[in-house]
Structures are given as C-alpha cells and as structure tokens.
N, C-alpha and C positions, 0 to 999 in steps of 0.2 A: 532297233538295235543299233543300224548306223546312225541315224538321225541324231541316236542318244550320246553314241561316242564322237561325233562330231560336235554335237554340245558341250561334252564335257572337255572334249581336248582342245576346240577352238583349233588356231593356227597350226599346233602342235602335230596334228592327224594329219599323217599323209598315206593318200590314198591310192592305189593300183590306177593306172589307166583303163585298165579293164571295168572298175567299179564307177568310175567317173562316166565313162561311156555307156554303158547299159547294166545297171547293177541284176536287173533279173536274170540278165542272159551269164555274167559272172557267176550267180550263183547255181545256175543250173550247170554251170562247165566244171565248177568245183566238185559238186556231188559227186557229175559224171567221174571225174578223177579219183573221187575219194570210193566211189563202186568198182573200178576197173582196177584197182589196188587192192580190192577185199577190205580194207576198211570199215565200210559199210555194206549192208544187204539191203534189198528192195523186193517185197512181197508185194504182190498185188491181188486184191479181193474186193470182188464189188464195185471195181472199178475205180479204187482206191488206193494210191501207193503209200506202203509202208515201209519206213525207213529202222534200220535197227543196228546196233554196233557190233560188230565182229569182238570176240571176246580179246583175240591177241592184239586190237588196235585199240584198245581203250585207253593205255598211258599215253601211247603217241597223240590220241585226238584230243587228250588234255594238255598237253603240251601247246597245241595250238590255241584254246581256250587263256591257256596263263599268258600268253605273248599280249590279250589284251583286255584281263582281267580287272587291271589298277584303274581302267576307265569305268569298270563297275561294281568294285567292290565295296566303296562308302555304301552305295545303294543295296547291295546284298545283305549288309550289315544289318541296314536298318529294317529291311525285308525279315531277317533271322530273328532278331531281337522282338520284333514286333507279334511275331507267329508264337513265340516262346512267352509270351505276356496275355496273350490273346486268349482268353477262354470262350468267347462265342462273341459272333460277330457284330451281336447289339450293343457290347458291353465296350466304352471308349479303354485307351489305355492311357494314364496320366505320362504325361509328355517328358517330365523331370525322370521318371523310372524308366522311361524309355531310352532316355538319354543317357543314364547311369548302365543302362544293360547294355546297350552299344559300347560304352569305354570299356566295359569287362570283358566283351569280345574282342574288342581293338587290343586290348593287354594280352588276352589269350593266344592272338593269333599275330602277334608283333614280328615274329620271325618270319612271317609270311607274305605281308602286305609291306610296301613303303608309302607312308604319309607325309604328307607335306611338311617340310620342316618350318619351326618358326610360327607356324597356324596353330591357336589355343584350338582344345578340342571341342568347347563349345561351338566354335564357329564352323567347324568342320561338319559339326552333326548339323547343324542349322541349314547349311548349305546341301548334305547330304537328304535332309528330312523334304526340303522344296524340292529339290528333283525328284523325290520319290512319290512327290505328291504332283509333280508336271506327270508323270508315267504314270498316274492313275492308280499307284497300289495302296496309298492310301490318302486322307482328308485332315485337315487339322483344323479345328475349331477352339479356341482359346488356349489353354492348358490340355486339352486333351486330343488324341490322335483315334482316329474311325478308321475300320477298314474300308475300303470300298469293296462294295459287295456284286459291282456287276461280273458277269463270265469274264469278261475282257480283261477286267482288272484282276481277278480272282486268278488269271493264267498269269499275268504279267508279274505277279508278286510270288508265285509258286516259282516261276522260271528265276526271280531273282535268287530265293532262297537255295535253289538249285546251285547257281553257280557256286557257290561256298559249302555244299552240301560234303565235298568230299572232306574236306578240312574239320567240319563239326562230327562226322564219323570217327575218322582219323584220330581225334585228339579226344573224343568221348573214350575210344577203347582204350587208349592207351593210358588215360586217367585213373579209368575202371581196373587196368592192372597193374600200376602204382600202387594201389591199396592192398595188396598181396605181399609187398616188400616189407611191411609192418612186420611179418612173421620171418620172412628169408629175403637177405639182402640179395641181388643176382649182378651178373656181369651186364653191362651196357648191351655186349651182346644177345645175352641170354635174354632180356627183359624184351628187346628189340624183335628177336625171332618169337616170343609168345604174343607180342601185340599184332606181329605179321599173321601167326597162325588165327588167332581170334578173330581179326578182320576176314580172312580166307573163310574160314565156316560161318560168320554173320553174313557173308556176301551170297555162300551156296545156299546155306538155310532161307535167304530172302529175309533175314532180320534187317540189311542193310543195304539203303537205296543206291549206292553209290558203287561201284567196283574200282573205281580209279581210287578209292581211299586206301587201297592196299598196296601202299606206295614206300618205298624203304626212305626215301627222302622226305615224306610225311612224317612218317616216324621219329627220324633221329632229329628234326626240326621241334616235334612234341616235347621229346625227352628231354631236349635242350631249355625249350618254352620252359617245361615244369621244374626244371634244375632253379633258372634264373628265378621263377616265382617262390623258390623254399618249399617245393612239396619233396623233391627229392635233393641227396646230398651223396658224395661218393668218399666212401671209408674202404680204405685197403684195397682199393681196385674194383671196390661195387658198391652199387647203387642202392642205397637205402631211403626209408621214409622219414623225413625231417618230425622229431618229437611235435606235440602239438599241433598237429595239421588235420586231424580226422573231420573237425567242422568246417575248414575249409575247400579240403576236399569233396567233401560232399555236399558243399556249396556249388564247386565247379561242376560234378556230375549232372547233379539235378541240371543248372543253367544249359549243359551241353544237350540233356535229354531232351529238355522241352523245346531247344533250339530243333530240334528234328522233327516237330510237328510240320514245319513247314515244307519238307520234303515230298518228293513224289512225282507222278505223271502231272504235267501242266497242261 
C-alpha cells in the first residue's frame, strides 16, 4: 500500500519522518496507539494475534482511510467493476464493457471522489487499469481482462473492493428506498432516516459487510447524487420519484448489487 501511494502520488506524497526512518516500527506504534485508545482490539489465539475494530470507532477510523482514498479510488473502482462483471474466474471480461461500468460507477460516486480535471475518462481508465495490472489484481490480453487467480492477487483485489465497499452499500440501500417514493413522497429528512435505519438493520442482520456505510454524510451525498441523475425531484418540499425512471432505477440497483460480490474478508 505504501509503495502504491508513492507510485501514484510521486513528489506530492509527504511522508512522516517515522515512516521514512523505520516503516515496520511506525506501523507497530500506530497499532499501539489505536489499541491504547480502544479503537481496535487484539485477541491472541494459537500464537496468532487477531485485530478487530471497536464498534464506536468505525466512523473515526473511516476518516483516516478517507484521507488517502484519492490515491486508491481509481484502482478500487476498476476492481469493483471487474467483480461486478466476472461471473467465473475462467471467463474474461470485455475491456470496453469494463470501461463502461467504471464510467457508470464514477458517475454514481461523483460527489464522493475528485477526478483530475481536463483528463478524458478513457485516459484515466487506461492508467487505472495499468496500475491494477501492476498490483496483480487483473491481467489484460488484447481486448479482454482476466482475473488474476493467485491467492495473493485475490487478496489484493478484495482489499481494493473493500476500500469503496461502504459507498457501494450506502448508495445501494439509498436507491432501493427511493423506489418506494413512487407511492408516497417523503421529506428529505424522512427518507434519510429510513435509509439510515435500513443500513443499521442490514449491519445488525449481517446482510451488509461495511458498518461504516451507516453514515449521514454518505446518505446525504447519495440522495443528492440521485437527484442530479434525475431519479429524484422535489415537489412541495418533498422528494418524489421522477416519472419514467423505473428501468434506470432497476439498472442502478442491479449494478450496485453486483458490485457487492467483491466485498468481504480479504
């Protein structure tokens, strides 16, 4: 991860002296601080240390991730889009189809991530795909993209998917709840509360992977994004479903559901 950040960021990456001096020691010190303040827990079993996140610290730790997510998001979108299209490891994904899916995801999450201005999407996609190949997540042959099937490569691809997993799950639940507005318009606050409760229920039931998806900021951005995509409109102070959007709505739900394939334990 450190090498990737340095490769992507180049001269713009500013590292602490502790990381430059002794990176493994810096990691140990960071873990020690997080253990000390109760953000994470360590359990020992069969001479192996297992780390878990304290429930109260989920959103705080997610803030740390968001500080560097811009170095990783392009490759995370490629990995997520690939998993949404890859039915079996032996069957390749068409490169243009992968590009189109990455474009769709980038549009959905456009309020979450900042993309380089003035650079055509095709060039951004090619760069991200090259880096995904360099990381071992996928390999390209002609117009086809194949899954890298080694255990280490699978872990890297799953890790990349998990980086934006909370965005996928929050937006999925939000767009699912938007469908009900065809029968009964709701205030923005009421819809936001329904989405939050659905996220909490999904997390408690084990249906959702990322507890950090239950974030008010994420829900607010998701509702605004779906307004800008003309799924939602406001009438008399309430949000309602735009007419003739059923097909697009179903397509977005299907895409985000397929994107969840890559989530889980790396």
